[in-house]
N, C-alpha and C positions, 0 to 999 in steps of 0.2 A: 275422708268424708265430710267431716266437720270444717273445713276450711273452704266450702263452696261459697259461704258467705261474703267472705274474703276476696275472693275471685270476683264476684259480682260487682263489689265494691271498687275493686281495682279497673273494671271495665267502664264503670258509670263514671269515676273520676278521670279517667283517660278520655272519655267522651266529651265531659265538661271542660276539659284541657283544650281539645280540639275545637270544640265550639267557641271558648273564649279567642281563641287564636284567630280563629276566623273572624270573629266579630272585630277586634281589635284592628285587623289588616282593612275590613271592608270598610267600617267607620273611620278609621284614622284615630282611634280612640288612646290618645297619649295620655288621657287623663286618667286612666286605669295603672299607668306604669308609678308603682310606688316609688317616693321620693320626688320624683319629677313631677308630680302634680301639686307637691307643696313648694316648690320653689318659687320666688319672684320672678317678674319678666325679666330683670337684669341677668338673673342666675341662669335662667333657660336659655338665653341667648348663647350660652358658652356651650351647649349640647348641640349635637346634629341631631335633630328631631325625628327625622325619617331613618336614619341608621339606627336609632334607639328603637322606633318602634317596630324596624325589621328584626331586631335581635330578639325583643320581647317576643313578637309573633313566633319566630323560629324556635324560642324557648318553649313557646306554649306547645306548640305541635310537637316539639320532640318529648315533651313530658307525658302529652297523651298517648303519643306511640308506644313510648316505654311502658304503660301503665296497660294498654291493650294489649300490647304483645305479652306482658307478664300474667294477664288474664287467659288469654290463649293457651300460654304452655301450662298453666296451670290445669287445665281442662287435658290438654293432651300428656302431661306427665303426673299423673294423678297421685303417683306414689311419693313424687319429689315437690309436693304442692308448696310445702311452708319453705323450702329452699328457694322455689322460684319467686314467691310472694316475697320474701325478703330482700332478696337479690332485685327485683323491680324497684322496689322502693327505695334500697340505698343507691341505686342509677338515678333516680328520681332525684335525691336528696344531693348526689354528687353533679348531676347535671345544673341544680339551681346554683350550687356554690361555685364551678365553674363560670357559669354566665356573669354572677355577679363580679367576680374577679377580672375576667376579660372585658367587660364593659366599664368597670371603673380603672383599669389600666391601659386600654386599647387609645390610642389617637384617633381612630378613625372616628369614635364618637362625640370626640369634640368638634365645636363648629370653628371654621376657618374665617370667621367675621371679624 
């Protein structure tokens, strides 16, 4: 019963990730993509901005859904709340690492100009 606060934090963080993903997609906010926003114009031309934005948006949605599902499962599986919380955050970190590797190694994010 003492982990309800952590479940609420999971839900709020998940909703925040979903909101960030929605705002990035709606306003084409590439300036919020870490690393890309600090590049000079010549470096930015080597990246496919639209694919990079789509990947960042999908990542944000995935992170939000992961945490919200974790919060819901905490309520349903009350007995295993700590396991569910740890699992949802491990998946959260895993998604970020996978996305970083995918974006930096895949040729689809490089511009063909």
